[in-house]
Residue frames as qw, qx, qy, qz and C-alpha x, y, z in Angstrom:
[[0.510, -0.468, 0.718, -0.076, -55.01, 89.04, -33.33],
 [0.437, 0.341, -0.742, -0.376, -53.93, 86.18, -35.54],
 [0.910, -0.153, 0.023, -0.384, -55.71, 82.88, -35.35],
 [0.522, -0.462, 0.713, 0.079, -53.82, 79.82, -34.23],
 [0.268, 0.371, -0.749, -0.479, -52.61, 77.58, -37.06],
 [0.096, 0.111, 0.984, -0.098, -54.49, 74.53, -35.66],
 [0.380, 0.543, 0.486, -0.570, -57.81, 76.41, -35.89],
 [0.389, 0.595, -0.335, -0.618, -57.09, 77.32, -39.50],
 [0.114, 0.217, -0.943, -0.224, -56.23, 73.74, -40.33],
 [0.229, 0.313, 0.857, -0.339, -59.43, 72.58, -38.65],
 [0.414, 0.613, 0.172, -0.651, -61.45, 75.11, -40.69],
 [0.312, 0.486, -0.633, -0.515, -59.85, 73.94, -43.92],
 [0.013, 0.016, -0.999, -0.035, -60.58, 70.29, -43.15],
 [0.314, 0.458, 0.664, -0.501, -64.18, 71.12, -42.20],
 [0.399, 0.600, -0.142, -0.679, -64.61, 73.00, -45.47],
 [0.234, 0.315, -0.843, -0.368, -63.29, 70.08, -47.54],
 [0.110, 0.197, 0.953, -0.204, -65.61, 67.65, -45.68],
 [0.370, 0.554, 0.411, -0.622, -68.65, 69.90, -46.24],
 [0.395, 0.565, -0.381, -0.616, -67.90, 70.35, -49.93],
 [0.112, 0.184, -0.955, -0.201, -67.27, 66.64, -50.48],
 [0.204, 0.332, 0.862, -0.325, -70.51, 65.65, -48.80],
 [0.375, 0.617, 0.169, -0.671, -72.40, 68.33, -50.72],
 [0.288, 0.455, -0.658, -0.526, -70.93, 67.06, -53.98],
 [0.008, 0.034, 0.999, 0.016, -71.97, 63.47, -53.19],
 [0.300, 0.493, 0.653, -0.491, -75.50, 64.55, -52.34],
 [0.386, 0.621, -0.158, -0.663, -75.75, 66.61, -55.57],
 [0.198, 0.313, -0.849, -0.377, -74.45, 63.66, -57.61],
 [0.153, 0.218, 0.947, -0.179, -77.02, 61.34, -56.06],
 [0.387, 0.601, 0.361, -0.599, -79.82, 63.77, -56.93],
 [0.370, 0.579, -0.443, -0.575, -78.55, 63.99, -60.53],
 [0.020, 0.147, -0.977, -0.151, -78.25, 60.21, -60.70],
 [0.326, 0.410, 0.769, -0.366, -81.90, 59.85, -59.72],
 [0.429, 0.679, 0.007, -0.595, -82.82, 62.31, -62.53],
 [0.167, 0.458, -0.780, -0.392, -80.58, 60.29, -64.87],
 [0.202, 0.093, 0.971, -0.085, -82.47, 57.13, -63.93],
 [0.440, 0.601, 0.454, -0.489, -85.76, 58.82, -64.86],
 [0.378, 0.689, -0.325, -0.526, -84.35, 59.86, -68.23],
 [0.058, 0.348, -0.905, -0.237, -82.72, 56.53, -69.04],
 [0.450, 0.229, 0.798, -0.328, -86.03, 54.80, -68.33],
 [0.578, 0.644, 0.072, -0.495, -87.47, 56.28, -71.53],
 [0.329, 0.595, -0.672, -0.293, -84.58, 54.91, -73.58],
 [0.134, -0.180, 0.969, -0.101, -84.75, 51.48, -72.00],
 [0.515, 0.367, 0.648, -0.424, -88.50, 51.26, -72.66],
 [0.445, 0.603, -0.232, -0.620, -88.15, 51.92, -76.37],
 [0.899, 0.323, -0.237, -0.175, -87.28, 48.37, -77.36],
 [0.945, -0.188, 0.005, 0.269, -84.55, 45.73, -77.12],
 [0.592, 0.437, -0.066, 0.673, -81.83, 47.98, -78.61],
 [0.173, -0.752, 0.102, -0.627, -82.76, 50.81, -76.30],
 [0.833, -0.541, 0.016, -0.115, -82.74, 48.42, -73.36],
 [0.882, 0.020, -0.040, 0.469, -79.23, 47.19, -74.17],
 [0.351, 0.559, -0.079, 0.747, -77.89, 50.70, -74.80],
 [0.420, -0.741, 0.040, -0.522, -79.56, 52.04, -71.65],
 [0.907, -0.412, -0.041, 0.072, -78.25, 49.16, -69.60],
 [0.764, 0.193, -0.082, 0.610, -74.69, 49.76, -70.83],
 [0.092, 0.647, -0.071, 0.754, -74.84, 53.51, -70.19],
 [0.641, -0.671, -0.002, -0.373, -76.41, 52.92, -66.77],
 [0.930, -0.208, -0.103, 0.284, -73.69, 50.42, -65.88],
 [0.550, 0.348, -0.113, 0.751, -70.88, 52.84, -66.82],
 [0.172, -0.679, 0.038, -0.713, -72.52, 55.76, -64.99],
 [0.797, -0.563, -0.075, -0.204, -73.24, 53.65, -61.93],
 [0.872, -0.040, -0.153, 0.464, -69.65, 52.34, -61.84],
 [0.365, 0.450, -0.121, 0.806, -68.16, 55.81, -62.06],
 [0.412, -0.681, -0.009, -0.605, -70.53, 57.17, -59.44],
 [0.897, -0.426, -0.116, 0.014, -69.78, 54.29, -57.06],
 [0.751, 0.172, -0.166, 0.616, -66.05, 54.76, -57.62],
 [0.078, 0.584, -0.104, 0.801, -66.31, 58.45, -56.73],
 [0.644, -0.629, -0.064, -0.431, -68.50, 57.85, -53.68],
 [0.923, -0.302, -0.146, 0.190, -66.24, 55.18, -52.23],
 [0.606, 0.270, -0.161, 0.730, -63.01, 57.15, -52.87],
 [0.094, -0.604, 0.090, -0.786, -64.48, 60.29, -51.33],
 [0.776, -0.559, -0.164, -0.241, -65.84, 58.29, -48.43],
 [0.838, -0.113, -0.216, 0.489, -62.31, 57.13, -47.59],
 [0.319, 0.407, -0.102, 0.850, -61.10, 60.72, -47.84],
 [0.412, -0.653, -0.093, -0.628, -63.88, 62.04, -45.64],
 [0.863, -0.467, -0.192, 0.028, -63.26, 59.45, -42.94],
 [0.707, 0.060, -0.174, 0.683, -59.51, 60.25, -42.95],
 [0.084, 0.505, -0.022, 0.859, -60.23, 63.98, -42.75],
 [0.627, -0.651, -0.169, -0.393, -62.70, 63.47, -39.86],
 [0.862, -0.308, -0.220, 0.338, -60.03, 61.55, -37.97],
 [0.499, 0.218, -0.101, 0.833, -57.49, 64.31, -38.59],
 [0.211, -0.628, -0.115, -0.740, -60.02, 66.94, -37.55],
 [0.767, -0.588, -0.224, -0.127, -60.71, 65.14, -34.29],
 [0.773, -0.128, -0.173, 0.596, -56.97, 64.94, -33.57],
 [0.233, 0.428, 0.006, 0.873, -56.67, 68.67, -34.27],
 [0.473, -0.684, -0.175, -0.526, -59.55, 69.45, -31.90],
 [0.842, -0.451, -0.221, 0.198, -57.91, 67.42, -29.18],
 [0.618, 0.091, -0.090, 0.776, -54.65, 69.27, -29.72],
 [0.040, -0.586, -0.114, -0.801, -56.43, 72.63, -29.71],
 [0.630, -0.669, -0.184, -0.348, -58.30, 71.89, -26.47],
 [0.835, -0.305, -0.195, 0.414, -55.22, 70.46, -24.76],
 [0.430, 0.278, -0.028, 0.858, -53.35, 73.62, -25.73],
 [0.264, -0.647, -0.136, -0.702, -56.15, 75.76, -24.37],
 [0.784, -0.582, -0.213, -0.042, -56.23, 73.80, -21.07],
 [0.751, -0.072, -0.168, 0.635, -52.43, 74.18, -20.72],
 [0.180, 0.509, 0.018, 0.841, -52.80, 77.95, -21.01],
 [0.474, -0.627, -0.036, -0.617, -55.19, 78.17, -18.02]]
């Protein structure tokens, strides 16, 4: 028996949300490792500090930009998923 289209849409939205959140968590873990590595460069002297600070600023800006843009997407997808669940359950209640 074929699945209803609303369930498939809900599954697709749930998959996108899970993958986005997983990506953000992985990026945060890599950023912490990056901070450990950049600490050695920043401790090597004034030139290393300036270079490390610049690289850290660029990486932090790009990470923040990604996190905030994916956060907006995740919130929108959660709202759409909730609407789909309501439609699914209303449809199931109408059948019985």
